[in-house]
Phi, psi and omega in degrees: 000128195289325185297313182289324179294326182272357172063051172083061188265352187286157175291128182289144187283118185296323182299320179288317183299319188270003184285349176102168184230059184295338181271008188305124175082353182280154178242139183293144176272144170088359177293135184256103182289347181251359185288146178231147179157190182298155184231155171238126179252119179260133181209169172294161187288167170065038175257001190290349180297335176225334182286321181302315177298325176298317180288329175299319179295317177300312184296326177297321183271347183228067186298335179271356182229042184298144180258129171259126180271124175251113180266114177276177182304158187291332184274146184295322182296317181288323177299311180298318181298317181290322176299313182295321179301315179294315184291319180297327183287349184084009181292144174258021184300317182261127174269317183235137180244126172262105194230155176303142182301332183288347183269351188301312181299314180300312184291323179291316181297328180279352180080018184274337179238152186266144175295151180252154175278112186302322182293345182284341189234149185276056185294337179292345178268359179271160171300128188307316183299331184290331180294326181299328181291343183262003184261145168225120191065231179249022183240152177272120181247355180204172178236124179302136182244306169229155179237180183193147173211146180289145176235157172260113175271142182217154178279099182298322182297322181288317179293321178298317180299326180272358182070031184250150171267155177299149187292141174251343180229165176298325180297318176299313182299313181298314182298314181291322178295324180289318191263322186273320183301314181298332179295337182248008177067032180234170178278160187279299189213148174209151169232214178245099191244007168295144181288091176203192184300330177299325177292321174305315181298311183295319178294316180298319179297319179297317181296313183285336176286348173261003179096007181258185178207157179275310177234157175289176184298334182279355179080359183242329183283123180281126186232011191277342180272076184219159177302321181294316179297320179295327177295320177296319178294323179295323178304314181288313184296318181292326178300317178290316182299321184266353170094354179278347161262118183295138176303333178300335182296340178290351176249005189273134162258185177304311186289320178296320180289322177299315180299318179299317179291314183294333178273005175088017185263000183226143172278318182228144177216130168269124178198183184271169185297336182300336181299328185301313181294317181295317182288343178267352188286157175305137182098342177290135181287347183240013179305128181078004185237018181222167175219179179218139179223165174300156179299139174282163178229190185297314185239005183171204180305140180270195183222123178278157163287141179273119180254197178114190179224151177243151175258129180231155178258127179300139177294347179261000183297134177269356182231051187294329178295318175295321179297318177301318179296323178295319177299317179297320179296313184290342178251009176291161184299315180297320180289320178298326175297320179289329175304320178282309190282331180256331182256352180055036179240147183290125180283168180260348181284122186297321186296333182294335181282353179243011180281117185302322181294320179290322179295324178296323180277331182230080189296347180277356185302315178299321177295317180296318178302315179300319181292320179295317182295335178258003183281160181231136177298156170300163183310126182271105184217141173298345179244042185303322181303317179291321177300314181298317180298322179294317178298318180297315183296316180291318179299321179297315180292326177298309183291332176279003177067023176274344177221146175281165176303321178298314180295320181295318180296317180294317180295316180297321178298318179298313184293320177293325176297320178293323177297317180293318183288337183284352184234000000 
């Protein structure tokens, strides 16, 4: 299912984002941390190919705590909007939320999800960066369920023929995209540059791969007007201006870009790990002819945005003890193994990335582990939706050559400053 594999790629709903945060910091009254009984799990749609069997096993073993799966719309913006509508109303309809990692801070600050007892869950067995996405302040507010990091996919057959290694720096990537792609009648490089959450991810990755950041660690300090951030913006803008980033990429989502690569039309593609299985499948024009490496950066290896989803317990849940048990079950080692083998999604358990049998079946796991360990969460802000929309708007004008990198950095700093000052 693409939404979860792409880790929250939909355009965030402006109406919801701008509606205000009157509940900020409040805690729901009447939530029962000891209550047991049936549960409702809310998630984005079309996850039943592997999640439903997991819940069937739970329901068989817990007849008094059966889980009902509520599938919200497939797009991240609509999923988030419906979750927020329910939570803002004070409804106890949803007990457990399967939500994009970027929403944890927002939902926790608004008092919509309940803090978890860290000692109750085996977080020390998770990959360290994924735990950070579940924290608000110094407390655990969610439990990592699946993770994600961007990879650079490349045409191994073309690079091998030219005697080239996959790029480790932007200079390598630019040179190979400029010189090798035209020899084969294909485009050089693409990411996800349509103005939606994917553009936020790509812009943020470029900035942090140059050593910059959008916001400071506290989520409030604006840090984007810096030489490093401008270098990241210049990497993207120059690629489009000079043609080694195809103009078509300005219309690409995860799936459109995957299709372009899988059909043999791209030398390089930045995308999520799910692409590996699809591009290797029977019928793929590049099966057996591509590879994947960590994202390159300005002077060496780059840094991906950390994607994935977290499981949180609604602050209104009347059966929170049962919900805690469900979170423990869904993040257990056997279930996490099935998340990978049946759901084709990256698990959060560190040991699975070193399992020889899994590496034999999924050869990209060591590369993915390296990318996850060097990945950075998207800006952690209680007003993340507004931050994302600002990054998208500026990124769109940058790639359309309507603003220079200097102008884009200054404008984004102003807009983020206004978002911070308005609250």
